[in-house]
C-alpha positions as CSV (number, residue, x, y, z in Angstrom):
1,R,186.8,167.5,50.0
2,S,187.8,164.1,51.3
3,S,187.8,162.4,54.6
4,P,190.6,160.3,56.2
5,V,188.5,157.2,55.8
6,L,188.0,157.7,52.1
7,E,191.7,158.7,51.6
8,S,192.8,155.4,53.2
9,F,191.3,153.5,50.3
10,G,193.5,155.3,47.8
11,N,196.6,156.4,49.6
12,A,199.7,154.3,50.2
13,Q,203.3,154.7,51.4
14,T,205.7,155.1,48.6
15,L,209.5,155.6,48.6
16,R,209.0,159.3,48.2
17,N,205.9,160.0,50.1
18,H,204.3,158.4,53.2
19,N,200.8,159.4,52.2
20,S,200.8,159.3,48.4
21,S,197.5,159.3,46.6
22,R,197.2,156.4,44.1
23,F,194.0,157.8,42.5
24,G,194.0,159.2,39.0
25,K,191.5,161.3,37.1
26,F,190.4,161.0,33.5
27,L,188.8,164.0,31.8
28,K,186.7,163.2,28.7
29,L,185.6,166.2,26.6
30,M,182.8,165.7,24.0
31,Y,182.5,168.0,21.0
32,G,179.7,168.5,18.6
33,S,179.9,168.3,14.8
34,D,180.5,172.1,14.8
35,G,183.6,171.7,16.9
36,E,182.1,173.3,20.0
37,Q,182.4,171.6,23.3
38,E,179.1,170.0,24.3
39,S,179.9,168.3,27.6
40,A,182.6,166.9,29.8
41,A,183.0,164.0,32.3
42,I,185.6,163.3,35.0
43,S,186.2,159.7,36.1
44,S,188.3,158.7,39.1
45,Y,190.2,155.4,39.1
46,L,192.7,153.5,41.2
47,L,196.1,153.7,39.6
48,E,197.7,150.6,41.0
49,R,195.4,147.6,41.5
50,S,198.5,145.4,41.6
51,R,199.6,147.1,44.8
52,V,196.8,145.2,46.7
53,V,198.5,141.9,45.8
54,R,202.2,142.9,45.9
55,P,203.4,146.4,46.8
56,P,206.7,147.5,45.2
57,A,209.8,146.8,47.2
58,G,210.3,149.3,50.0
59,E,206.7,150.6,49.7
60,A,203.5,149.7,51.5
61,N,200.0,148.7,50.6
62,Y,196.9,150.9,50.8
63,H,196.4,152.4,54.3
64,V,192.9,150.9,54.6
65,L,194.3,147.3,54.6
66,Y,196.6,148.1,57.6
67,Q,193.7,149.9,59.4
68,F,191.5,146.8,58.9
69,A,194.2,144.4,60.0
70,G,194.9,146.5,63.1
71,G,191.3,146.9,64.2
72,C,190.1,143.3,63.4
73,E,188.7,141.5,66.4
74,P,190.4,138.1,67.2
75,E,187.4,136.1,66.1
76,A,187.1,137.9,62.8
77,R,190.9,137.8,62.3
78,E,190.8,134.0,62.6
79,A,187.7,133.6,60.4
80,L,189.1,135.9,57.7
81,E,192.7,134.6,58.0
82,V,193.9,138.2,58.6
83,L,197.4,138.5,60.0
84,S,198.8,141.2,62.2
85,T,199.9,144.5,60.6
86,E,203.5,143.6,61.3
87,A,203.1,140.5,59.0
88,Y,202.2,142.8,56.1
89,G,205.4,144.9,56.5
90,S,203.7,148.2,57.3
């Protein structure tokens, strides 16, 4: 189960879906010399690291970046050089 805060780190608006998960899962199965499965491991990863720098045309960045920009105090906004959410094309 996930929370909206955690989802905002991996969800972004795409052309087909406003809240598309950009996470992937990798399943690694390990087998012994006898061919029997011995163990398994699941790893989660972010599908599109390039989206942080430049989202595809017509799409948006990860939700957390807009939430951060929208909630940033004026002093922090200036110190961190964060623009308004409109400047990022949300």
